[in-house]
C-alpha positions in Angstrom: 138.6 88.9 71.3 135.4 88.0 73.0 135.5 86.8 76.4 132.5 85.3 78.2 132.4 84.5 81.7 130.3 81.7 82.6 131.6 80.8 86.3 129.3 80.0 88.9 130.2 80.7 92.6 127.9 78.1 94.0 130.5 76.7 96.5 130.0 79.6 98.7 126.7 78.3 100.1 124.5 81.2 99.2 122.4 79.5 96.7 120.5 76.7 98.6 117.1 76.2 97.6 114.0 74.5 98.7 111.4 72.9 96.3 107.8 74.1 97.3 104.8 72.2 95.8 104.3 75.1 93.2 107.4 73.6 91.4 109.5 76.9 92.0 112.8 76.9 93.7 112.6 79.2 96.6 115.4 80.5 98.9 114.5 80.4 102.3 115.5 84.0 103.0 114.6 87.0 101.2 116.9 89.4 102.8 120.8 88.7 103.5 121.7 88.1 107.2 124.3 90.3 108.8 127.2 87.9 108.5 126.2 87.6 104.7 126.2 91.3 104.3 129.6 91.4 105.5 130.6 88.8 102.8 128.9 90.8 100.0 132.1 91.4 98.1 132.7 87.4 98.0 129.2 86.9 96.4 128.5 86.5 92.8 125.1 86.7 91.2 124.5 83.4 89.4 123.0 85.0 86.5 125.9 87.7 85.9 127.5 87.2 82.4 130.4 89.5 81.4 131.8 90.2 77.9 134.8 92.0 77.0 135.8 93.0 73.5 138.6 95.0 72.0 137.2 97.5 69.5 138.7 96.7 66.1 138.6 98.8 62.9 135.8 96.5 61.6 133.4 97.4 64.6 134.0 101.3 63.9 132.1 103.9 62.0 133.5 106.8 59.8 134.7 108.5 62.9 136.9 105.5 64.0 134.5 105.1 67.1 132.5 102.0 67.8 129.4 101.6 65.9 126.2 101.8 68.2 124.6 99.0 66.1 127.7 96.6 67.0 127.3 97.7 70.6 123.5 96.9 70.6 124.4 93.3 69.3 127.0 92.9 72.0 124.7 94.1 74.8 121.8 92.0 73.4 123.7 88.8 73.3 125.1 89.2 76.8 121.7 90.1 78.3 120.3 87.0 76.5 122.9 84.8 78.0 122.0 86.1 81.6 118.3 85.6 81.1 118.8 82.1 80.0 121.0 81.4 82.8 118.1 82.1 85.1 115.3 80.7 83.0 117.1 77.5 81.9 115.6 77.6 78.6 115.7 79.8 75.3 114.8 83.5 75.7 114.1 86.3 73.4 114.3 89.9 73.8 110.7 91.5 74.3 111.9 95.2 75.0 114.7 97.5 75.8 114.1 100.6 77.8 115.7 104.0 76.8 119.3 104.1 76.3 121.4 107.2 76.9 125.0 107.0 75.5 127.3 109.2 77.8 130.4 108.5 76.1 131.8 107.1 72.8 134.2 104.2 72.4 137.4 104.5 70.1 139.2 101.8 68.2 141.7 99.9 70.3 139.8 100.5 73.5 138.0 97.5 75.3 134.4 97.4 75.8 133.2 95.6 79.0 129.6 94.6 79.3 128.0 93.1 82.4 124.4 91.8 82.4 122.4 90.2 85.2 118.9 89.4 86.1 117.2 92.0 88.4 114.0 90.4 88.9 111.8 87.6 87.4 108.0 88.2 86.8 105.5 85.4 86.0 106.8 84.9 82.2 109.2 87.7 81.7 112.3 89.1 83.4 114.3 92.3 83.6 117.9 92.1 82.9 120.3 95.1 83.9 123.0 96.0 81.4 125.9 98.0 82.3 128.5 99.1 79.6 131.8 100.6 80.5 135.1 101.5 78.3 138.7 100.6 79.3 141.8 102.3 78.0 144.4 99.8 78.2 147.3 102.2 77.8 146.4 104.7 80.5 144.2 102.2 82.6 141.3 104.7 82.8 137.8 103.2 83.1 134.5 105.2 82.2 130.8 104.4 82.0 129.4 104.3 78.5 125.6 103.6 79.0 123.3 101.4 81.0 120.1 99.7 79.9 117.2 97.6 81.1 115.9 94.8 78.8 112.9 92.8 79.2 113.2 89.1 78.0 110.5 86.2 77.7 111.0 82.7 77.7 110.1 80.8 74.4 109.4 77.1 73.5 108.9 75.7 70.0 105.2 75.1 70.9 104.6 78.8 71.7 103.8 77.9 75.2 104.8 80.3 78.0 107.2 79.1 80.7 106.6 80.1 84.2 109.9 81.6 85.7 111.0 80.7 89.1 111.5 83.9 91.4 114.9 85.7 91.3 116.1 86.1 95.0 118.1 89.2 95.7 121.0 88.5 98.1 122.9 91.8 98.4 121.8 95.2 99.3 122.3 96.3 95.5 120.4 93.5 94.2 117.4 94.1 96.6 117.3 97.8 95.4 117.1 96.8 91.6 114.8 94.0 92.5 112.4 96.3 94.0 112.9 99.1 91.5 112.3 96.7 88.7 108.7 96.6 89.5 108.5 100.4 89.3 110.3 100.4 85.9 107.7 97.6 84.6 104.7 100.0 85.8 106.4 102.8 83.6 106.4 100.7 80.5 102.9 99.9 80.9 101.7 103.5 80.9 104.1 104.8 78.1 101.6 104.7 75.4 98.8 106.4 77.5 101.2 109.3 78.3 101.9 109.8 74.6 98.2 110.2 74.0 98.1 113.2 76.4 101.1 115.0 74.8 100.0 115.5 71.3 100.4 119.1 70.3 99.2 121.6 67.6 100.7 121.6 64.1 103.4 124.2 63.0 104.6 125.2 59.6 107.9 123.7 58.5 110.2 123.9 55.4 112.3 120.8 54.3 110.1 117.9 53.0 110.4 114.8 55.2 110.1 112.6 52.1 113.8 113.5 51.3 114.9 111.6 54.4 113.0 108.5 53.7 115.2 105.3 53.5 114.2 101.7 52.9 116.5 98.7 52.9 116.1 95.0 52.8 118.0 92.5 54.6 118.2 88.7 54.0 118.3 86.9 57.5 121.1 84.3 57.3 122.2 81.7 59.8 124.8 83.8 61.1 122.2 86.4 62.2 120.2 84.0 64.2 120.5 82.4 67.5 120.1 78.7 68.6 116.4 79.1 68.2 116.8 80.1 64.4 115.3 83.4 65.6 117.1 86.5 64.2 119.1 88.3 67.3 117.3 91.1 68.6 120.8 93.0 68.7 121.0 92.3 64.9 117.7 93.8 64.0 118.5 96.8 66.4 121.9 97.2 64.5 120.1 97.2 61.1 117.6 99.8 62.4 120.4 101.8 63.7 122.1 101.8 60.3 118.9 103.0 58.1 118.2 105.7 60.9 121.5 107.0 60.5 121.1 107.3 56.7 118.0 109.0 57.2 119.2 111.5 59.7 122.3 112.2 57.3 120.0 113.1 54.5 118.3 115.9 56.4 121.7 117.3 57.8 123.9 116.6 55.0 126.5 115.5 57.6 127.5 112.5 59.7 125.1 112.6 62.7 125.8 111.3 66.2 123.2 109.0 68.0 122.4 110.3 71.1 119.2 108.6 72.8 117.2 105.2 71.6 113.7 105.3 73.1 112.2 101.9 74.1 112.5 99.2 71.7 109.5 96.7 71.6 109.7 93.5 69.6 106.3 92.6 68.5 107.0 89.4 66.8 110.0 87.1 65.9 112.0 86.9 62.8 113.3 83.8 61.4 116.2 82.4 59.0 115.0 83.0 55.6 113.1 86.1 56.4 113.3 89.2 54.2 113.6 92.1 56.6 112.4 95.5 55.4 113.8 98.2 57.2 112.2 101.6 56.8 113.2 105.1 58.4 112.3 108.6 58.1 113.0 111.8 60.2 109.7 112.6 62.2 110.7 115.9 63.5 113.9 118.1 63.7 114.3 120.4 66.8 116.9 123.1 67.2 119.8 120.8 67.8 118.4 117.4 67.5 116.1 115.2 65.4 114.0 112.2 65.9 114.1 109.4 63.5 111.4 106.7 63.3 112.4 103.2 62.3 110.1 100.3 61.5 111.3 96.7 60.9 108.9 94.3 58.9 109.5 90.7 57.8 108.2 88.4 55.1 108.8 85.2 53.3 107.5 84.3 49.8 104.1 85.7 49.3 103.1 86.2 52.7 101.9 89.7 54.2 104.5 91.8 56.0 104.6 91.2 59.6 105.6 94.0 62.0 108.7 93.0 63.9 109.7 96.2 65.5 109.5 100.1 65.8 112.0 102.3 67.4 112.7 106.2 67.9 116.4 107.6 67.8 117.7 110.9 68.5 120.6 112.2 66.5 122.7 115.4 66.9 125.4 116.8 64.5 128.4 118.6 66.2 130.9 121.0 64.5 134.7 120.5 64.6 134.5 121.9 68.3 132.1 119.3 69.4 129.2 121.9 69.8 125.8 120.9 68.4 125.0 122.5 65.2 121.5 124.1 64.3 119.6 121.7 62.1 117.2 122.7 59.2 113.6 122.5 60.0 111.3 120.0 58.4 107.9 119.9 56.7 106.0 116.5 57.5 104.2 114.4 54.9 100.5 114.9 54.9 98.3 112.9 57.2 100.3 110.2 58.7 103.3 112.4 58.5 101.5 115.0 60.7 100.9 112.2 63.3 104.5 111.3 63.5 105.7 114.9 63.7 103.2 115.6 66.5 104.1 112.4 68.4 107.9 113.4 68.0 107.1 116.5 69.9 105.4 114.5 72.8 108.3 111.9 73.0 110.7 114.7 73.2 108.9 115.9 76.2 108.7 112.5 77.8 112.6 112.0 77.1 113.4 115.0 78.7 111.2 114.3 81.7 112.7 110.9 81.9 116.5 112.1 81.5 115.8 114.9 84.0 113.7 113.2 86.8 114.9 109.4 86.4 118.3 109.1 84.9 120.1 111.4 87.2 121.1 110.4 90.6 118.7 110.9 93.5 120.5 113.6 95.1 120.8 115.5 91.7 117.1 115.5 91.3 115.8 119.0 91.8 113.0 119.4 94.5 110.6 121.7 92.8 109.9 119.8 89.7 106.6 121.0 88.2 103.9 118.3 88.2 101.8 117.9 85.1 100.1 115.1 83.1 103.4 114.5 81.2 105.8 113.7 84.0 103.5 112.5 86.7 104.5 108.8 86.1 108.5 109.9 86.3 107.9 111.7 89.4 106.1 108.9 91.1 108.8 106.4 89.9 111.5 108.8 91.4 109.4 109.2 94.5 109.1 105.4 95.4 112.8 104.6 94.1 114.3 107.2 96.3 112.4 105.9 99.5 113.3 102.2 98.6 116.9 103.4 98.0 117.0 105.1 101.4 115.5 102.1 103.3 118.0 99.6 101.6 121.0 101.5 103.3 122.6 99.2 105.7 124.7 101.7 107.7 122.0 103.2 109.9 123.1 104.1 113.2 120.8 103.5 116.3 120.6 107.0 118.1 118.1 106.2 120.8 115.5 103.5 121.9 112.4 103.9 124.4 109.8 101.2 124.8 110.8 99.5 121.5 110.3 102.6 119.4 113.9 103.2 117.8 115.3 106.4 116.4 118.1 105.8 113.9 120.2 108.2 111.9 122.4 108.1 108.6 124.6 111.0 107.6 125.9 110.9 104.0 127.3 113.8 101.9 126.2 116.4 104.6 122.6 115.3 104.4 121.2 113.9 107.5 118.5 111.1 107.4 116.5 109.7 110.2 114.3 106.5 110.6 111.8 105.8 113.3 111.0 102.0 113.6 108.5 100.2 115.7 106.4 96.9 115.7 102.7 96.9 116.0 99.9 94.3 116.4 98.0 95.0 113.0 98.1 93.4 109.9 100.5 95.2 107.3 97.8 95.6 104.8 95.6 97.5 107.3 98.4 99.6 108.6 99.2 100.5 104.9 95.8 101.5 104.3 95.3 103.7 107.5 98.8 105.6 107.1 98.5 106.1 103.0 95.5 108.3 103.9 97.3 111.4 105.0 94.0 113.2 105.9 93.9 111.0 108.8 97.5 111.7 109.9 96.3 114.7 112.2 94.6 111.9 114.4 98.2 110.9 115.6 100.4 113.8 114.7 99.3 117.2 115.9 101.9 119.0 113.5 100.1 117.8 110.4 97.3 119.6 108.8 96.4 118.1 105.5 94.3 118.8 102.5 93.8 116.4 99.7 94.2 118.5 96.3 94.1 115.9 93.7 93.6 112.1 93.1 96.0 111.3 90.4 95.1 107.6 90.1 94.6 104.8 92.6 98.0 104.9 93.9 99.1 108.5 93.6 97.7 111.7 95.3 98.5 115.3 95.8 98.3 117.0 99.1 98.8 120.6 100.7 100.3 119.9 104.1 100.7 122.7 106.8 103.0 122.4 109.9 104.2 124.8 112.4 107.7 126.1 112.1 109.1 125.0 115.3 109.6 121.8 117.3 107.5 118.8 117.5 106.0 119.9 120.6 104.0 122.8 119.2 100.6 121.9 118.1 99.7 124.7 116.0 101.2 127.7 114.2 100.2 129.9 116.9 103.1 128.4 119.0 105.7 130.0 116.5 106.9 133.1 117.9 106.8 134.8 114.5 103.3 133.5 113.8 104.5 131.9 110.5 103.7 128.2 109.5 105.2 126.4 106.6 103.3 124.5 103.9 104.3 121.7 101.5 103.0 120.5 98.3 103.5 116.6 98.3 103.1 113.8 95.9 102.3 110.7 97.9 102.8 107.5 96.1 101.7 104.3 97.6 102.6 100.8 96.3 101.4 97.4 97.5 104.0 94.4 97.7 104.5 93.1 94.1 105.7 89.5 95.7 105.5 88.0 99.1 108.4 89.5 101.3 108.2 92.8 99.7 107.0 95.7 101.9 104.2 98.2 101.5 105.5 101.5 100.6 104.3 105.3 101.1 106.5 107.7 99.5 106.4 111.4 99.8 108.2 114.1 97.9 107.7 117.8 97.2 106.5 118.9 93.6 105.4 122.1 92.3 101.8 122.9 91.2 101.1 126.2 89.1 97.6 126.2 90.9 99.0 126.1 94.3 101.7 129.0 94.7 103.0 129.7 98.3 100.3 130.6 100.7 100.4 134.0 102.0 101.4 133.9 105.6 103.3 130.5 105.1 106.7 129.6 104.2 106.9 127.1 101.4 108.8 123.9 102.7 110.4 121.1 100.5 110.4 117.5 101.4 113.5 115.7 99.8 112.4 112.1 100.5 110.1 110.8 103.3 107.5 108.0 103.8 106.9 104.6 105.4 108.0 101.1 104.5 105.6 98.5 106.2 106.9 94.9 106.4 104.7 92.0 107.4 106.3 90.1 110.4 103.4 87.7 110.8 99.7 87.7 110.0 98.7 90.3 112.6 102.0 91.9 113.3 103.9 94.5 111.2 107.0 96.6 111.2 106.5 100.3 110.8 109.6 102.3 109.4 109.3 106.0 108.9 112.0 107.8 106.9 112.9 111.2 106.2 115.9 113.1 104.7 116.0 116.0 106.8 115.9 119.2 104.7 116.3 122.6 106.6 112.4 122.7 106.9 112.1 119.4 108.5 115.4 119.3 110.7 114.0 121.5 113.7 111.4 118.7 114.1 113.8 116.1 115.1 117.0 117.9 116.0 116.3 117.8 119.7 115.6 114.2 119.6 118.8 113.4 117.6 120.7 115.4 120.2 119.1 113.6 123.0 117.4 116.6 124.5 113.9 115.2 124.2 111.9 112.0 123.0 109.0 113.7 121.2 109.5 111.2 118.5 108.5 108.4 120.9 105.2 110.2 122.1 104.2 110.9 118.4 104.8 107.3 117.1 103.3 106.0 120.3 100.1 107.9 119.4 100.5 106.5 115.9 100.7 103.0 117.3 97.6 103.7 119.4 95.8 105.0 116.4 96.6 101.9 114.4 95.4 99.6 117.2 92.1 101.6 117.5 91.3 101.5 113.9 92.6 98.0 113.3 89.2 96.3 112.9 87.1 99.3 112.0 85.8 99.2 108.5 86.2 102.4 106.5 83.2 104.0 104.7 85.4 104.4 101.4 86.2 100.7 101.5 90.0 101.5 101.9 90.1 102.3 98.1 91.5 105.6 98.2 92.0 108.4 100.8 88.9 109.9 102.7 87.3 112.9 101.2 88.2 112.5 97.7 88.5 115.6 95.6 88.8 115.5 91.8 90.0 119.1 90.8 91.6 119.9 87.4 95.0 120.9 87.5 
């Protein structure tokens, strides 16, 4: 019943490469020409692997639905094949990001799994996995889940293999290629966020020891890949099994797995290993519980090797499909209290990620409160929203004056605009000058800015004040009502991850409890705005400014879009002059962070 598609479409001429002295295979173009954009539907990602499987009774759980453990095995094997297509050598699973299961799959339905490489870093690569379901009788299709897995290359000697870059060819690939760097950034700070979220203890009732499960599995050749290593998907399936048993012991019912936090494979497992799987309920909330699972391996008399840890969230639903209230739990002494507190922190992180990242950009609410627990996710959303807006290929040229161009894009009743020009300054220098919003007043008379807080080297919080009328007004006094508007903005700047990537300065509104709306000002909101700075040559860069026109922003640009004025031209000509005048001037702060740094507690 398994169908794996290994076909390459190399005859379309899109995969030509040139070999450089570094030994990598480089494609001569990082972005697709217009004629290739038009042929995007004909193009097939060379790393793409598809797998289709009819769900049989042997794949199902007690509810006659596809076992999540079985699905994880299929997802892992498909993603591994995709990774090995790009690497040209054996690969192993290093980690799997959060997985949120949107729907279940019943017996007799078809599971379709698509995996393809999004980006290759030095020795690791991200593989995107999309799982959908197909009903053969009705013809309906629906999405089951999406996941991002990290694979690393492996040789018998343990030597790392340098991966050749993956060259995105379509608009969708370019967006995922760019966002892969942001997702990698999130993975690296996950542990640090956990440390900031540990909360106080509370008294509970049901002893956690009652939910403890331990099981041993012998790794046989059928459980291993061609490198004699245990399939990552097989380990995940065994872990899901013991976690389900632990959850069942708390609720005395059949639980449903809702979410799996990131999987981290810390060491390989081999044929002949005894794999010890341990699970326990860490915490029970009103309608959900978190189960911690650990996998350890040993052979003979050797000590246990830590293979993997994971955290799974379960729910129990009644006959009407509504979540049931779960019994509370009393954690074990010492280490159990640590797990109990960390579960609370992970729940906060999980909600932030689902609320801010997992939903579509247009569904993300504007006034998301900023705090230490969600700063990395708001930063990711900030940068990814701008990159997705910049990647749109249906911008319409509205007007142009002396090589300063105004483009518009209307989608779902949201109007966005882009202003673009080239300037004789290096992209890095332009990035440093434009990323300091305190200096924007030097070229934009409508912008008064105050640096509130330096989050880190790349993220900053600002309060911005602007007049409520058109771009020609230089001060709030020009407003007939005498009312200005202010914004609380998160500014996230990113340097290129690879050559050919742009510099990015992304802006979005957030809410700060310490900075409520100012008396005498209307509190405005910024959906998505910022700069993308592309290197044209060593001393020439292309500056693109983007803004999704919220009601507060629209008056600043509406007359230009209607052709009644060209104030955008004068402001960005002034911006160009500002860049030219400061092209060679060294900054006292060494361009490390915005001027007038302020470290205020929030």
